C-alpha positions in Angstrom: 38.5 -14.5 18.0 41.6 -12.1 17.5 42.2 -9.2 19.9 42.5 -6.8 16.5 38.7 -7.9 15.8 35.9 -6.3 16.5 32.4 -7.5 17.8 29.1 -6.8 15.5 25.7 -7.3 16.3 23.7 -8.4 13.3 19.7 -8.3 12.4 19.9 -11.7 10.2 16.7 -12.5 8.0 15.5 -15.4 10.3 12.5 -15.6 13.0 14.8 -14.4 15.9 14.1 -11.9 18.2 17.9 -11.2 19.2 20.9 -9.9 17.2 23.6 -12.2 16.6 27.2 -11.7 17.6 30.2 -12.0 14.7 33.6 -10.7 14.3 34.8 -8.1 12.0 38.1 -7.7 10.8 38.2 -4.0 10.8 35.3 -1.3 12.1 31.7 -1.5 10.1 29.2 1.3 10.5 26.2 0.6 12.0 23.5 0.2 9.1 25.7 -1.5 7.0 25.3 -4.7 5.3 27.0 -8.1 5.8 27.4 -11.2 4.5 27.4 -13.6 7.5 27.1 -17.5 7.7 23.8 -18.8 9.1 23.6 -22.5 10.1 24.6 -23.9 6.9 23.5 -21.1 4.6 25.1 -17.3 3.8 22.7 -14.5 4.4 22.8 -10.9 3.9 22.0 -9.0 7.7 22.5 -5.4 8.8 24.8 -4.3 11.7 22.9 -2.9 14.4 25.4 -2.5 17.2 29.1 -3.1 18.1 29.8 -4.9 21.4 33.1 -5.1 23.6 32.7 -8.8 24.3 30.5 -11.6 23.8 29.2 -15.0 25.7 30.6 -16.8 22.6 34.5 -17.4 22.6 34.5 -18.5 19.0 32.4 -15.8 16.9 31.8 -16.5 12.5 33.1 -13.7 10.4 30.9 -10.6 9.4 32.0 -9.5 5.8 30.8 -5.9 5.2 29.4 -5.7 1.5 29.6 -1.9 0.9 31.6 0.6 2.1 28.8 2.9 3.8 25.7 2.3 5.7 22.7 1.1 3.6 20.3 2.5 6.8 20.6 5.8 8.6 20.5 5.5 12.4 17.1 7.4 12.4 15.8 4.9 10.1 16.9 2.0 12.3 15.9 4.0 15.5 12.4 3.9 13.7 12.6 0.2 12.7 13.8 -1.0 16.0 10.5 0.8 17.4 8.1 -0.8 15.0 9.9 -4.1 15.6 8.9 -3.7 19.6 5.3 -2.4 18.7 4.5 -5.3 16.2 6.4 -7.7 18.2 8.2 -9.0 14.7 12.0 -10.4 14.8 14.0 -7.2 14.1 15.7 -9.2 11.2 12.4 -9.2 9.3 11.7 -5.7 10.0 15.1 -4.7 8.9 15.0 -6.8 5.7 11.6 -5.2 4.7 13.6 -2.0 4.9 15.9 -3.0 2.2 15.0 -3.2 -1.4 14.6 -6.6 -2.7 17.9 -6.6 -4.7 19.7 -5.3 -1.7 18.7 -9.1 0.1 21.2 -10.8 -2.3 25.2 -10.1 -1.3 26.0 -10.2 -5.3 24.0 -6.8 -5.5 26.0 -3.7 -4.6 24.6 -0.7 -2.5 25.4 1.9 -5.3 25.6 1.3 -9.1 28.9 2.1 -10.8 29.9 3.7 -14.0 32.9 4.3 -16.2 34.4 7.9 -16.2 37.5 8.8 -17.8 40.2 10.6 -16.5 42.5 13.3 -19.1 46.3 12.3 -19.0 47.6 14.1 -22.1 46.3 16.5 -25.1 46.1 14.4 -28.2 48.1 15.9 -31.1 46.4 18.6 -33.0 46.1 17.1 -36.4 43.7 14.7 -34.8 41.0 17.0 -34.8 37.7 14.3 -33.6 40.1 12.8 -30.7 40.6 16.7 -29.8 36.6 17.1 -29.9 36.3 14.1 -27.7 38.8 15.1 -25.3 37.8 18.4 -24.8 34.2 16.9 -23.8 35.7 14.4 -21.4 37.7 17.4 -19.8 34.4 19.5 -19.7 32.7 16.6 -18.1 30.1 16.6 -20.9 28.2 13.2 -21.8 29.8 10.9 -24.6 27.3 10.0 -27.5 27.5 6.4 -28.9 29.4 7.9 -32.1 32.4 8.8 -29.6 32.9 5.2 -28.3 35.3 4.4 -31.0 37.4 7.8 -30.3 37.4 6.9 -26.7 38.8 3.7 -27.3 41.5 5.3 -29.4 42.5 7.9 -26.9 42.8 5.0 -24.1 45.4 3.2 -26.6 47.1 6.5 -27.2 47.2 7.0 -23.2 45.5 10.5 -23.7 42.8 9.3 -21.3 42.5 6.7 -18.3 39.6 4.8 -17.6 38.0 4.5 -14.2 35.3 3.2 -12.0 33.0 5.5 -10.1 29.9 5.5 -8.3 26.5 6.5 -10.9 26.0 10.3 -10.0 22.5 10.4 -11.6 19.7 7.3 -11.8 16.4 9.5 -13.0 15.7 11.4 -16.3 15.7 15.0 -16.0 12.7 16.6 -14.4 10.2 18.4 -17.1 9.9 22.3 -17.3 7.3 23.6 -14.7 3.6 23.7 -15.6 1.7 26.4 -13.8 -0.5 25.1 -11.5 -4.2 26.7 -10.8 -4.4 29.4 -7.8 -5.5 28.3 -4.4 -8.8 28.8 -3.4 -9.4 30.4 -0.1 -9.7 27.3 2.0 -6.8 26.0 0.2 -4.5 29.2 1.3 -6.3 28.8 5.0 -4.9 25.2 5.1 -1.5 25.4 3.8 -0.9 28.5 6.2 -1.4 26.1 9.1 0.4 23.4 7.5 3.4 26.1 7.6 2.8 27.4 10.7 5.9 24.7 12.1 8.6 22.5 10.9 8.4 20.5 14.0 7.0 16.9 14.9 3.0 17.2 14.5 0.4 14.9 12.8 -2.1 16.9 10.8 -5.4 15.1 9.6 -6.3 17.0 6.2 -9.8 15.8 5.7 -11.4 17.5 2.8 -14.5 16.6 0.5 -14.0 14.7 -2.7 -13.0 17.2 -4.9 -11.7 19.8 -2.7 -8.0 20.2 -3.9 -6.0 18.0 -1.4 -3.7 17.2 -4.0 -3.0 20.7 -5.0 -2.5 21.6 -1.1 0.0 18.7 -0.9 1.9 20.4 -4.1 2.3 23.7 -2.7 3.4 22.2 0.7 5.8 19.7 -0.6 7.5 22.5 -2.9 8.2 24.8 0.3 9.6 21.7 1.8 12.0 21.1 -1.2 12.8 24.5 -1.1 14.3 24.6 2.1 16.8 22.0 0.6 14.5 18.8 1.8 13.4 15.7 0.4 9.7 14.8 1.0 7.7 11.4 0.8 4.4 11.1 -0.7 2.7 7.4 0.0 -0.8 6.5 -1.6 -2.6 3.2 -1.2 -3.1 1.9 -4.8 -0.5 0.9 -8.0 -3.6 2.7 -9.7 -2.9 6.2 -8.0 0.8 5.9 -8.5 1.1 7.0 -12.2 -1.1 9.7 -12.5 0.4 11.3 -9.0 4.0 11.0 -10.3 3.4 12.8 -13.4 0.9 15.4 -11.9 3.7 16.0 -9.6 6.8 16.1 -11.6 5.0 18.6 -13.9 3.9 20.8 -10.8 7.1 20.4 -9.0 9.9 20.4 -11.7 12.0 18.4 -9.6 13.2 14.6 -10.0 10.9 12.4 -8.8 11.4 8.7 -7.7 8.5 6.0 -7.0 8.3 2.5 -6.0 5.0 0.1 -6.3 4.9 -3.7 -6.8 4.5 -3.4 -10.6 7.9 -2.2 -10.8 10.8 -4.7 -11.3 13.5 -5.8 -8.6 16.1 -3.7 -10.9 13.9 -0.4 -11.0 12.8 -0.3 -7.8 16.1 -0.3 -6.7 17.4 2.5 -9.1 14.6 4.8 -7.7 16.1 3.7 -4.3 19.4 4.8 -4.9 18.0 8.0 -6.6 16.4 8.5 -3.1 19.1 7.6 -1.0 21.9 9.9 -3.0 19.5 12.7 -2.3 19.0 13.1 -6.5 15.3 12.7 -6.0 13.8 15.2 -4.3 10.3 13.7 -4.0 9.4 10.0 -3.5 5.8 8.5 -4.6 4.9 4.9 -3.4 3.0 2.7 -2.3 3.0 1.3 1.4 6.9 -0.3 1.4 7.9 3.1 0.4 7.8 3.9 4.1 10.8 2.2 4.4 12.8 4.2 1.4 16.3 6.2 2.7 15.8 9.7 2.3 18.8 11.3 4.3 17.0 14.5 4.2 13.2 13.8 4.5 11.5 17.2 5.6 7.6 15.8 5.5 5.5 12.7 4.9 2.0 12.8 3.5 0.0 9.8 3.6 -3.1 10.5 0.9 -6.1 8.3 1.2 -5.1 7.9 4.8 -7.8 5.4 5.6 -7.3 2.8 3.2 -7.0 -0.8 4.6 -3.8 -1.1 1.9 -1.5 0.3 4.4 -1.8 -2.5 6.6 0.2 -5.5 5.6 -2.1 -8.6 6.4 0.6 -11.3 6.2 4.5 -11.7 6.6 5.4 -8.8 8.6 2.2 -7.3 10.1 2.7 -3.6 10.2 0.9 -0.3 9.6 2.9 2.5 7.2 1.1 4.8 8.9 2.4 3.7 12.1 5.8 3.7 10.7 5.5 6.8 9.4 4.7 8.5 12.6 7.8 6.6 14.1 10.0 7.9 11.5 8.5 11.6 11.6 9.0 11.7 15.5 12.5 10.3 15.1 13.2 13.1 12.8 11.1 15.9 14.2 9.3 16.5 10.9 5.5 17.0 10.4 2.9 14.4 8.8 -0.2 14.8 7.1 -3.0 12.9 7.0 -5.1 13.2 3.9 -8.8 11.8 3.4 -12.3 12.8 2.5 -13.2 9.7 4.7 -10.8 9.5 7.6 -10.6 6.4 9.3 -12.3 6.2 12.9 -9.2 5.9 15.1 -7.9 9.3 13.2 -11.0 11.1 13.9 -10.6 9.9 17.7 -7.4 11.1 17.7 -8.2 14.5 16.2 -11.2 15.1 18.7 -8.6 14.0 21.7 -6.5 17.1 20.4 -3.1 14.4 19.3 -3.7 15.5 15.4 -4.3 19.0 14.4 -7.7 18.7 12.5 -7.9 20.4 9.2 -10.9 20.9 7.1 -11.9 21.3 3.3 -15.5 21.5 2.9 -16.2 22.8 -0.8 -15.0 21.5 -4.1 -12.5 23.4 -5.7 -14.2 24.4 -8.9 -17.1 25.5 -7.2 -19.2 22.3 -8.4 -22.0 20.6 -6.2 -21.3 17.7 -4.3 -23.3 14.7 -6.3 -27.1 14.2 -5.0 -27.1 10.4 -3.7 -30.4 8.2 -3.7 -30.9 4.8 -2.5 -32.3 2.7 -4.8 -34.8 -0.4 -3.5 -33.8 -3.5 -5.2 -36.2 -5.7 -3.6 -39.1 -5.5 -6.1 -37.0 -5.3 -9.1 -35.9 -7.4 -11.7 -32.6 -6.0 -12.7 -31.0 -6.2 -16.5 -27.5 -6.5 -16.2 -27.7 -5.8 -12.7 -29.1 -2.4 -12.7 -32.7 -1.1 -11.9 -34.7 0.5 -14.6 -33.9 3.9 -12.7 -30.2 3.4 -13.1 -30.3 2.5 -17.0 -32.4 5.6 -17.3 -30.0 8.0 -15.7 -27.0 6.3 -17.7 -29.0 6.8 -21.0 -29.6 10.7 -20.2 -25.7 11.2 -19.4 -24.5 9.1 -22.7 -27.1 11.4 -24.4 -25.0 14.4 -22.9 -22.2 13.3 -24.0 -20.8 12.6 -20.5 -19.4 9.3 -18.6 -20.7 7.0 -16.4 -19.2 4.6 -13.4 -20.7 0.9 -12.6 -19.1 0.1 -9.1 -19.1 -3.3 -7.9 -16.5 -4.3 -5.8 -16.2 -8.2 -7.0 -14.6 -9.4 -10.1 -15.0 -12.1 -12.4 -17.8 -13.2 -14.2 -19.9 -14.5 -11.2 -19.5 -15.2 -7.6 -21.3 -18.7 -7.8 -21.3 -22.1 -10.0 -24.6 -23.4 -9.0 -26.5 -26.6 -9.6 -30.4 -26.5 -10.0 -30.5 -30.1 -9.9 -28.5 -31.3 -6.3 -28.1 -27.5 -5.1 -24.1 -28.2 -5.2 -22.2 -25.0 -5.3 -18.5 -25.8 -6.3 -16.2 -24.5 -3.7 -12.2 -24.4 -3.2 -11.2 -27.7 -1.8 -8.2 -25.6 0.0 -10.4 -23.0 1.6 -14.0 -22.5 2.9 -15.0 -20.2 -0.1 -16.9 -20.3 -3.1 -15.0 -20.6 -6.4 -15.6 -17.6 -8.9 -16.6 -17.8 -12.4 -14.1 -16.2 -15.0 -16.3 -16.6 -17.8 -13.6 -15.1 -20.6 -10.7 -17.2 -19.6 -13.4 -20.2 -19.1 -11.9 -20.9 -15.6 -13.2 -21.4 -12.1 -10.7 -19.0 -9.3 -10.6 -19.1 -5.6 -9.5 -15.3 -4.8 -8.0 -16.6 -1.5 -5.2 -19.0 -2.7 -5.2 -18.3 -6.2 -6.1 -21.9 -7.0 -7.6 -22.5 -10.4 -9.6 -25.2 -12.4 -11.3 -25.2 -16.0 -15.0 -24.4 -15.9 -16.9 -27.3 -16.0 -20.0 -28.2 -18.7 -21.9 -29.9 -15.8 -22.3 -30.1 -12.2 -19.2 -32.1 -10.8 -21.5 -33.5 -7.9 -24.5 -35.3 -9.9 -23.2 -34.4 -13.7 -26.3 -32.6 -14.3 -25.9 -29.7 -17.2 -29.0 -27.6 -15.4 -25.8 -25.2 -13.9 -26.6 -21.8 -13.6 -24.0 -19.0 -12.9 -25.4 -16.7 -9.8 -24.5 -13.3 -9.1 -22.4 -10.2 -10.9 -18.8 -9.5 -11.3 -17.3 -6.5 -13.3 -16.9 -9.2 -16.0 -20.7 -9.9 -16.3 -21.5 -6.3 -16.2 -19.7 -5.5 -18.8 -20.7 -7.8 -21.0 -24.3 -7.1 -20.4 -23.7 -3.5 -20.6 -22.3 -3.8 -24.0 -25.4 -5.4 -25.1 -27.7 -2.9 -24.1 -25.7 0.2 -24.6 -23.7 -1.1 -27.9 -23.2 2.7 -29.0 -20.7 3.5 -26.7 -17.4 1.5 -25.1 -17.7 -0.2 -21.9 -14.2 -0.2 -20.3 -13.7 -2.2 -17.4 -10.8 -2.0 -15.0 -10.1 -4.0 -12.3 -7.3 -6.0 -11.2 -7.7 -8.8 -14.1 -8.3 -6.4 -17.1 -5.2 -3.9 -15.5 -3.0 -6.6 -14.8 0.3 -4.5 -15.4 1.1 -1.1 -15.3 0.9 -0.1 -19.0 -2.4 -1.9 -19.1 -3.5 0.2 -16.3 -2.0 3.4 -17.7 -3.8 2.6 -21.3 -7.4 2.4 -19.5 -7.1 5.4 -17.7 -6.1 7.5 -20.5 -8.9 6.2 -22.5 -11.2 7.2 -19.6 -9.1 10.6 -19.2 -10.4 11.5 -23.2 -13.6 12.3 -21.8 -15.3 10.6 -24.1 -18.7 9.2 -23.5 -18.6 5.7 -22.1 -19.4 3.5 -19.7 -16.9 2.7 -16.8 -17.3 -0.5 -15.0 -14.5 -1.2 -12.0 -13.9 -2.0 -8.6 -12.0 -0.2 -5.7 -8.8 0.5 -8.2 -11.9 3.4 -9.2 -13.4 4.1 -6.2 -10.9 7.0 -5.1 -8.3 9.4 -6.2 -9.4 9.5 -9.7 -10.5 12.7 -11.5 -12.9 12.1 -14.3 -14.1 15.5 -15.8 -16.8 14.6 -17.6 -18.3 11.7 -15.1 -21.8 12.8 -13.9 -23.8 9.3 -13.0 -22.3 6.7 -10.6 -24.4 3.4 -10.1 -23.4 1.2 -7.0 -24.2 -2.3 -7.6 -24.9 -4.7 -4.3 -23.9 -1.9 -2.1 -25.2 -3.8 0.7 -22.7 -7.0 0.7 -20.7 -5.5 3.5 -23.5 -5.0 5.8 -23.7 -8.8 5.9 -19.7 -9.3 7.1 -18.8 -9.8 10.6 -15.6 -8.1 9.9 -14.8 -5.4 12.4 -14.5 -2.4 10.2 -17.3 -3.9 7.4 -19.7 -1.1 8.3 -16.6 1.8 8.3 -15.5 0.7 5.2 -18.6 0.4 3.4 -19.3 4.2 4.7 -15.7 5.2 3.0 -16.2 3.3 -0.3 -19.8 4.8 -0.7 -18.2 8.2 -0.2 -15.4 8.0 -2.6 -17.2 6.2 -5.3 -19.7 8.9 -5.0 -17.1 11.3 -5.0 -16.1 10.7 -8.7 -19.4 12.3 -10.0 -20.0 15.7 -11.1 -16.3 17.3 -10.2 -16.2 19.9 -12.9 -19.5 21.8 -13.9 -21.8 18.9 -14.7 -23.9 17.7 -11.4 -23.4 14.5 -10.5 -26.0 11.6 -9.4 -25.4 8.9 -7.4 -27.5 5.7 -7.0 -27.0 3.3 -4.5 -29.0 0.2 -5.3 -29.6 -2.0 -2.3 -31.8 -4.3 -0.8 -31.8 -3.0 3.0 -32.9 0.6 2.0 -34.2 1.1 5.5 -30.5 0.0 7.4 -29.3 3.0 9.3 -25.7 3.3 8.1 -27.1 4.0 4.7 -29.9 6.5 6.0 -26.8 8.2 7.8 -24.9 8.5 4.8 -27.4 10.0 2.5 -28.9 12.6 5.3 -25.7 13.1 7.0 -22.9 12.2 5.0 -19.8 10.6 5.9 -19.2 13.0 9.1 -22.8 12.0 10.6 -22.6 8.2 9.8 -18.8 8.2 11.2 -20.1 9.8 14.5 -22.4 6.8 14.8 -20.0 4.0 14.0 -17.8 5.7 16.5 -20.6 5.9 19.3 -21.3 2.0 18.5 -17.4 1.1 18.8 -17.3 2.7 22.1 -20.5 1.0 23.5 -18.7 -2.3 22.6 -15.7 -1.4 24.0 -13.7 -1.8 20.6 -10.8 0.5 18.6 -10.2 3.2 18.9 -11.6 3.3 22.2 -9.6 0.2 23.7 -6.6 -1.2 22.2 -6.4 -4.6 20.5 -4.3 -7.1 19.0 -5.1 -10.9 17.9 -2.9 -13.8 18.2 -3.4 -16.6 15.4 -2.7 -20.0 14.4 -3.1 -21.8 11.5 -2.5 -26.0 10.8 -3.2 -28.5 8.6 -4.7 -30.0 12.0 -7.9 -28.2 13.1 -7.6 -29.5 16.7 -3.6 -28.2 16.9 -4.9 -24.8 15.4 -7.4 -24.4 18.2 -5.4 -26.4 21.2 -2.5 -24.4 21.1 -4.7 -21.5 21.5 -6.6 -22.8 24.1 -3.6 -23.3 26.2 -2.4 -19.9 25.8 -5.3 -18.1 26.6 -5.8 -20.2 29.8 -1.7 -19.3 30.3 -2.5 -15.4 29.9 -5.2 -15.0 31.8 -3.2 -16.4 34.5 -0.2 -14.1 34.0 -1.6 -10.5 32.7 -3.8 -7.8 34.6 -6.1 -5.2 32.8 -6.5 -7.5 29.5 -9.7 -8.9 28.3 -9.0 -12.2 26.4 -11.7 -13.4 24.0 -11.6 -16.7 22.5 -10.2 -18.9 21.1 -12.3 -19.3 18.1 -11.7 -20.5 14.5 -11.7 -17.5 12.0 -13.8 -15.9 10.2 -12.6 -18.3 7.1 -12.0 -21.8 8.9 -9.5 -23.1 6.4 -7.7 -21.3 4.1 -4.8 -22.6 1.6 -5.6 -25.9 3.3 -4.7 -25.0 6.5 -7.2 -24.3 9.8 -6.6 -20.9 11.5 -8.1 -20.0 14.5 -7.7 -16.3 16.9 -7.8 -15.2 20.1 -8.4 -11.2 20.6 -6.6 -9.1 23.6 -8.3 -6.0 24.3 -6.8 -3.7 26.9 -8.0 0.2 28.0 -4.1 1.2 27.7 -1.2 0.1 25.4 1.2 -1.0 27.9 -0.6 -3.8 29.6 -1.6 -5.5 26.3 2.0 -5.1 25.2 3.2 -6.7 28.6 0.8 -9.5 27.9 2.1 -10.1 24.2 5.6 -10.6 25.2 4.3 -13.1 28.1 2.5 -14.6 24.4 5.6 -14.4 22.7 8.0 -16.3 25.3 5.5 -18.6 26.0 4.9 -19.4 22.4 8.8 -19.3 21.5 9.2 -22.0 24.2 6.1 -24.5 24.1 6.7 -27.8 22.2 3.0 -27.9 21.3 3.6 -24.4 19.6 6.0 -25.9 17.4 3.2 -27.8 15.6 1.4 -24.7 14.0 2.3 -21.6 12.8 1.5 -18.6 15.1 1.9 -14.8 14.6 0.9 -11.5 16.7 -1.2 -8.9 14.7 -1.5 -5.8 16.4 -4.0 -3.4 15.5 -5.7 -6.2 13.4 -7.5 -4.6 10.7 -9.5 -7.5 9.5 -10.9 -10.3 12.5 -9.9 -12.9 9.6 
């Protein structure tokens, strides 16, 4: 290596837990993308540090791809802390912080555009040339009709073209539309939020319809008026378009957005707008927490309880964790908003770690909907509904109101069953039943995406005496259309709203307020405001009660409260009917009589008794392999090793995952529990080191999941 060269330490997109040394012919700023050789391939890495020397004599060359850093020092600090917390290779976390398009060496950090430098005024007789020349001198936009004149001006050496960085990526912000005045509760919450601008985490717990978004708007507007940028995270793509439109009109500033329904080019355009400060607010889903906002002054996480904020594969991180790490690094406030806060967040608030702000009344003054359990045990349902539910729907429609039928199961039916031999068609790659999708005439696995034609006879005994058992959104919609043939039945789920445009069209139809029946999954359970919706019916409310998952009861309480909150948000009194075959279950009774606050306190007490989060820290170490013995064998060896090398950590397992086989691979896990974080992370570092070096571990895939959301 030449003495004139600099040594740079680069995070590369590979499962490596250290930075790699490369040489640079000229100084490269930390955070800059570089093209580096890695084995037999070239890849895009990011410079994270400089060094005076290296243990290697010969270093390969790092070529800078941009003239300035893609990632800021404070962002890199938060990324490094996240990588350490979730025990992920630093290169994988850094790659997640880059837009997909910037992981390609061919893509530049900034988009360029052609501008023109005035050289000499054209002759007076060339009137059109003089007009266009004046536009260029005044930095006005060049129309399509001017292009031929521009070429003539270049030829006459009156102007000179040159390339520069694009100044704008977003359309102009619309004119501000006045917002309704704040209620007394909203004013009190806003006053508490604006008391300080240092790092703090605020929990804003407001009942559905209390106007949390209205508070966000007012608070974000004040932050923006201080010359700062803001970040608003939402859990679902379905919330992004309506939130985006509402914020643009209320704030009157340019708003960028990010979600998985956008193309890579669109995401890069909005990322650039945020990075160069053009966008004063970024609205986006989970990965938006990594976006570059050089003047970031505040972060809001809406529906903070939602599981969508935790990535369940690849880089297993929580957007809430990353948001708080960013806020700590920048010394800025964070707001966690929800009508149904997670148990972890409630526990942090009760210990004084978060400021707990409450809004207990709806902004419109309307009453909270009444909730009633409907015992389905003695009932033969029609279209999945009890007679009481059907009558409630009829009354609402007769009053020109809307109804929502909630069932958190898409497809036509969850089971294809043979009456002759009892065979149930399952996925050949997963321990799961195939779901019937009648309109597509297919059987689909919702876990691995395998699908096959819908058979006309039993695949096992060839009997034609087969039944489709259970209900999904598709079947409910079809059967309701027969029962209520005078009104539209609008289904909104991942199948019917498969693109952003389809989703916007369906939501626009619902927003008209015309009498209709909405049938939907989680996509409709939160964040939406349908003014004419008066009746909500929940089908199969108790299916989650049979789940062995850690958060099943908590999720059920949140979902039922959220979906109930869609009813009666205007002056119409709302009614919620929860159909169940376990009407005496304590959780359902708690929700009816004590609401989410009461139910969550009961769930917290149960967690404390069994020693689960939020009272103890948890991590999972999981393996998967096509060889069932290998999947559990590595974990068995690891569990014994960790028991001998760790203190103050309980190790549970190994055991097969709740779904033993998925996507053709067998999966196992061990759970680690500790009263405090330090012993847990120390033990995880032992596990990392062992698994990185054991020959046996190279035969399986393994990963660490800190603060696992599901025991999958």
